[in-house]
C-alpha positions as CSV (number, residue, x, y, z in Angstrom):
1,M,-12.4,1.9,3.5
2,E,-11.6,4.7,5.8
3,T,-8.5,2.8,6.4
4,F,-8.3,2.7,2.6
5,V,-7.9,6.0,2.5
6,K,-6.0,6.9,4.8
7,L,-3.3,4.1,3.3
8,V,-3.6,5.8,0.0
9,N,-3.3,9.3,1.7
10,A,-0.2,7.9,3.5
11,L,1.5,6.7,0.5
12,G,1.0,9.5,-2.1
13,C,-0.9,7.8,-4.6
14,S,-4.3,7.2,-6.1
15,A,-6.7,4.6,-5.0
16,N,-6.7,3.2,-8.9
17,E,-2.9,2.8,-8.9
18,L,-2.9,1.5,-5.5
19,L,-5.6,-1.1,-6.8
20,R,-4.6,-1.6,-10.0
21,G,-1.0,-2.1,-9.0
22,E,0.0,0.8,-11.5
23,P,3.7,2.4,-10.6
24,W,3.7,5.5,-9.5
25,P,6.7,8.0,-9.3
26,V,8.4,6.6,-6.1
27,D,9.4,9.8,-4.0
28,E,12.3,8.1,-1.6
29,T,11.9,11.0,1.2
30,A,8.4,10.4,1.1
31,V,8.2,6.5,1.6
32,D,10.8,7.1,4.5
33,S,8.9,9.8,6.2
34,R,5.5,7.3,6.1
35,L,7.6,4.2,7.3
36,L,8.4,6.9,10.1
37,S,5.0,7.7,10.8
38,I,4.0,4.1,11.2
39,R,6.8,3.2,13.0
40,E,5.8,6.3,15.5
41,L,2.1,4.4,15.7
42,P,1.4,2.9,19.1
43,P,2.0,-1.4,18.3
44,N,-1.7,-2.0,17.3
45,R,-2.1,0.9,14.8
46,A,1.1,0.1,13.3
47,R,0.2,-3.8,13.0
48,H,-3.2,-2.8,11.3
49,V,-1.5,-0.7,9.1
50,C,1.1,-3.7,8.4
51,N,-1.9,-6.1,7.8
52,V,-3.5,-4.0,5.4
53,L,-0.4,-3.3,2.9
54,D,0.3,-7.1,3.2
55,A,-3.2,-8.0,1.9
56,I,-2.9,-5.2,-0.8
57,L,0.3,-6.4,-2.0
58,T,-0.5,-10.2,-1.8
59,D,-3.8,-9.4,-3.9
60,L,-1.4,-7.3,-6.0
61,E,0.6,-10.1,-6.4
62,Q,-2.1,-12.5,-7.3
63,A,-3.6,-10.2,-10.0
64,K,-0.5,-10.1,-11.6
65,E,0.1,-14.4,-11.7
66,C,-3.9,-14.5,-13.2
67,A,-3.3,-11.6,-15.6
68,S,0.4,-13.6,-17.0
69,S,-1.4,-16.9,-16.6
70,E,-4.3,-15.0,-19.4
71,K,-1.7,-14.3,-21.7
């Protein structure tokens, strides 16, 4: 949960937006800043952040597929 909260804060979105896959306004400068922050992490921490992001993106994609198949 602690990692999730850090991720939400780093991405500058709400937990609901992240969990539900709802779009939020994208601030390109903020995205670039967050990517730079990830790059500056020690390699093991950067891998952890990437793994969390991959898991979230996979879950969001699966949820989107389920929602479209239920229609």
